N, C-alpha and C positions, 0 to 999 in steps of 0.2 A: 505495501501499499504506499502511496506516496498523497503528499497535500498540496495543489497547486493552487495558484495564486489568480484569482479572476481581475484585474485593473479600472480605473476607466479610460473608456479608449475616447480617442479624438475624433469627436464628430462634428469637422468642418477646419478651413486656417487656422481660423481665428481664435478658435474656440481652447480656452485652456483649463474650461473646468465644467462639472455637470452636478446637477443634482437629482437624487434618487426620488423619483415622486411615486414607486408604487413597485414594488418586489413580488414576482411573478412565481418566486419558490419561495421554499421553505430548511430548515435545516431537515437532513432526513429524507429530502427529496431525490430521488435517481432523474437523472437530465441526461440524454444525450449530445453530442457536440452540435454546436450551431442553432440548441432550443433555448429560447430564450429564458432569460434571468430576470432582467429588471428593466422600468422604464426608465429611461431617462432624461429628462430635461436641461437645454439650453440655452442661450437667446438667441437661439436662429431654429431649432427644431426640438421636436419630441421623437424622441427612438428607442429601438430596442436594443440590448446589450445581448447578445450570444454568447453562451457557452463554447470555450474552447476546449475543453476536453467531454467526454462521457465519465460518469461517476455518481456521486452523491454528495449535496451540498452538506459541509461541516458544521461551517458559522457563515454568519452574516457578518459583515462589521459595520458594513455602513449601515444607516436606519434612515425612514422615508424620509424624506425632504431637507435629508444634509447633502450639504454642497461638498466636492470633495476637488483639488486639481485635477486633472488628466495624469493617467498612471498611479495614481493613488489604489490601494488594494481595498476592494470591495466586500469579497468575499473570497472560502476556500472551500475547496472541492476535494475529495477523498477520490482518487482514484486508481485502477489497479496495474499491477505489471513495476510499478518503482520501486526501488532499494531504501529510498528515504523515509524512516519511520515517521508517523504524522509527529511525534510527541517532539520532534528535531524541527519537523517542518515548521510546528506552531513559534516554536521558538525563534523563528529566521522570523516573522511575522511583526513580532515585540518585540521592539527596542530594548536593549537591555540596558539599564542602570550604570554609565561607569564607577569604575574607583574613585574613591577618593582623591587619590595621588597622583592619577593623570593630569592629563595637559588643559588647565580654566578656560580653554579656549567656547567648548562646547557643555554647559551644565548638564546633571542629571535633573532627570525630572521626579519630582517628589510625589509620593502617594501615601504620603501620612495619612490624610485623612480623605483622599480617594479614593475609594477601592472599588468601584465601579468599573466596569468595562469600557475601554478608549478604544477609538480607530488609529491605525498607524498616523493618518494625517496629522490627528490632536496629540500623537505623546511627540511627538515628531518635532511639531510648532512649541509646543508646552516648554521642548528639551532647550530648544533654540533660544526661548526668550526666559528659562531659567524659572516658569512657574510653577508653582503646587497648586494642583488641581484639582485640590480641597478648599482652595477660594473662588473658585470659578461654578460658577450658576447656570446649569446646560437649559437650555432652551428646546433642545430636542426631545424626541420620544420617550414618555419616563422621565424626563428630566435630564436626557445623555446630553453629555457636552460634544458641541461640534467644534468644528474649525472657527465657525464666527460669533462664538460665546467666546474662543480664545482670543482672537483677533481683537473685538470688543473690550475684553480684559486689559489687551496691550496698550489698545486705546487710550483707555481711562485711564492708565498709570503708573500700568505694572512696569516693574524694574526689567530690564532689557538683560541683566544677569545679577546671582547672588550678592548683594551688596554686605561688605565686611561689617560685624557690628562696633559700635562706641562708643564711648564710655557716657556722652551727653546725647540724650534722647533729642531726635530734632522731629520740628512739626512736620507733619504729612502735609504732604504738596496742595494746594486745593484745586479742584476740578472745577472745569468749565460746567457749570451745569446744563443739562441737555431739556430741551424743550418738551415739554408734556404732551404726550399724546393725547389725542381726542379723546373724548368718552360721548357715547349715546346717552342721547336723553329719551324722554318718554315719548311716546309714537315715534322712533328712528326704526328705520331697517338697517340691520346688518349684511353686508355681502361678502361673505369668506373669501376670501383671493387665493385662486386659485394658481397649480404652477406655471400655467402658460403666461396670464397674468404677471406675478413675479419677473418670470424670465424678461417680458418687455418690458416690465418698468425699469429693472437691473440695468438692461441693454442702454433704455431711456437716457438715464440719467450715466452714462457711463460717456452716452455719445456728448449731452452735455456739460457734464462737466472736463473731460480731456481735450474736446475739437473748440475751440475758437470760433464760434459763428459768424457770419455777414449775411448780409442780404439784399439782391437788389430787387426788382421785377419792370419788365415791360410789358404793353399792351400788343394785340397782333390781332390783324383783319383777317377773320377766321372765313370769310364770305364765300370765298372760291372753294372750301373745304368744306361746307357746309352743302354748296351747291352738289357739287360730285359727289358726297355719299349719299345725298336725298334721292340723288338720282339711280342710285346702285341698290340700297340697302334692301330691298322687296325682292329683287330678282336675286342677289346675292343670297340671301337669309332660304332662299326658294331653293338656290340649286346646292348650296354649302348643309346648310342644316344649321347655322349658329349667326350669329349675328355681326354685320359690318360695325362694328363704332367707331363714334371720332378720336375713342383713344389710340387705337391701333394707326391711326395717321403721326397723331403724338409723335408715339413711341417712336416709328422711323424717320420723324425730324430730328428728334433729338441724337438717335444714333449715329445718321448723316453728319450732323455737326462734330458729335465728337471725332469722327474722323479727321477732321480738319483741326479740330484743338484736341488734340487727345491729353495734355495735361488736365483737364475735368473729369478724365476718368483714372484717377491714381489714388495712390494710398500714401499716406505719410508714415515711414516708417526710420522716424530717430533721428539718424545720422545720412538718411537721404530718402529720395520720393521715387514710387516704385510706378512707373509708368504703364499701364497693363496692355496688355498688346491685344486681349478679347472687349469685344464690347458685347456686356451683358449686361441687359437690364436688368433691375430689381424693379417689380410694379407691388405697391400696396392691396392688397385687399382684404377687406373688413369683414369678418363675420357679426353676428349679435352681439357678441362677448370679446373679442379678441381679434387682434389684426396679424396679417403672417405676408411675406415678403418675397413671393419664389420669383424666380428668376428665368427670363428669354435668352438663353444665350443664343452668341451673334445674333444679335438682332440686326446688325447692318448688313447683313447677309441676306436676312428673308424679306420676302416680300410684306405688301403691307395686310395680302391675304395670309400668308403665314404668322403674321403677328395676332392675329385676328384670333387665329385658331387657337395659337398657343392662350393667349389672355382669356380665354374662353375657358380652355382644357382646364386649368391652373388654380384660374376661380372656382372652378367647379371641385376639384381638387380640394383645395382649402377649406370651403362650408362642409363638405364629406370629412374633412378630419382625416385626408388621405395626402398629403403630400408628403415626397422622401425628403430625405438628407438630400439627395440631388436637386430634387425640386429648389431647395430654398440655397442651395452654395454656389459660388463663384460669380455671385454681382459685379460689377465694378462702378455703377452710377444707376442711381432711383429715379422714377417719374411716377408722381402720384398723384390720382383722377380726385383732384379735393373738389372738383367742381360737378362731379356724379351727384355732391350732399349740397348742392346749391352756392358754395361759397365760391367768390368773387375775388379774398386777398385772402392769403397765408401767409406763416412760415414754418419749414418743413424743420423737423429737426433730422438731421445727416445721420443715414445709417452707417454707423460706425464699423471696418473703418475706410468707409469711403471717404472721398474728395466735396461732394456736391448731393445734394437731391434738388428735383426741378417739382413746382405745383403746379398742375394744372387746371385753371378755374374755370366755371362753367363760361359760356359763350354764350352772351348777353346781348340780343338788338342794342346798339345805342347810335347815336347822331352822330357821324363823323364830318369833318370838312373833306371833302376832297376837290381840287382845281376852285378854291374859293365857292362852292357850293356844299350845303348840308343833304347827305344820304346817311340813309338808314342802312347800317352796316351788321353783321354779325363779330362783334369784339372778342376776344381774350385774353387775360393777366396770365402770364407766365413768372411765377416768383419762383428765386433760386434763392437756394441757401446754402453756401460756400464754407471750408476749411480755409480759413484766412493764414493759416503755415501755411499752404499751398498755393494759393490761390488769393492775388489780388484783382482789385476792380474792372482794371485795366483788358485781363482776359475775359474774365468770366463779361464782364460786358461785351464785349466780342463776342463770346460763343452766345451770348441772348438773342444779339442781333442777328447770328448766323439761323438757331432757330426759328425766329420770327421771320425771316426771309424765307428759309424752305417753306414754313405754314403757309405765307401770303401768298407763294409761287403755285400752289396744290390746285390744279386744273384739270376739266376731263381731258384734254388734249396733253399735258406731260406728266399727268403722276400715274401710272399703269397699277390697278388692284395686284395681277398675279403675276 
């Protein structure tokens, strides 16, 4: 018999951690290789973790709702045919306390009052900061201590390493009081925050915290687009079985502009900017309670018909809860159809780690001056949020002008659908 480790997989290029939303197995269950062990949430997708071995579940190390780094051990499986004993394998999983005479660079974990079971991630983090886990309050299931609890303890004034005793006691450092959490009043309705909403919230906070946002807007005359689409929509729907939406034209116009201004199709990477070769357009799809951002791969190479088909298919999968990791990965620029809700002006939060997001607002009939005469035209606002580390107003303005030009030149004669 041998004990094997199952670790948190990396479910996406920029994903560094995942949250166990639900265990699908229990200790003692027999599983085959590739059987699903747990559902895991990241800021991009919900996925299942498959077993890498055939055997019996020995221990679930991570608990539900616990967030762990990629590579952290989440459970142990006992397999047949190995020479390693279960006892010795289990010892390898749990970090051993260091002897007192060893180098003081890494303090051992004190467990004087903390007699519960801890995940390897919690033990490692506690060891790095010299924390007695008996002093940490757990917020996980049954009061179990999670990585977030340890990090919160560190942020609130825990020592980085054990302090030597001094003859004169010193006053404890005063901590900044945290803002009190809102409480419910009589008649209020409390709505539990599920795993997907938590992941969305975390991703949005990370984006706003890390990316210095800047914003600009132009208006475009979409009269030619409206006429061209409206003349085709009924025949198209009858022949293809799905709708020819305005949004498909906008996505195509943006993809064409990104070919001319590829710096908008970039990612900030600390000491460098990565300009992506592929133009993969993320589109925002809202359900009743959640927001998903699936991706149209190689949008610049697709026809308007092809883009319309992918929009329909991805939206249907999102609303049915059937989006895959591949559907959600690889996006390089986001286009959001806020106009579908009647919005005429908005400022989008950039889909980290992309460099920009374009909000396409409602197409509204407005009086416009053309050749010193007033005409009624179909106008649309295009609102662009940019990462100011990568982009400045000049290039962003030129990109928006190109998108505007692409939209305003759409006609039956020069804009093929197929």
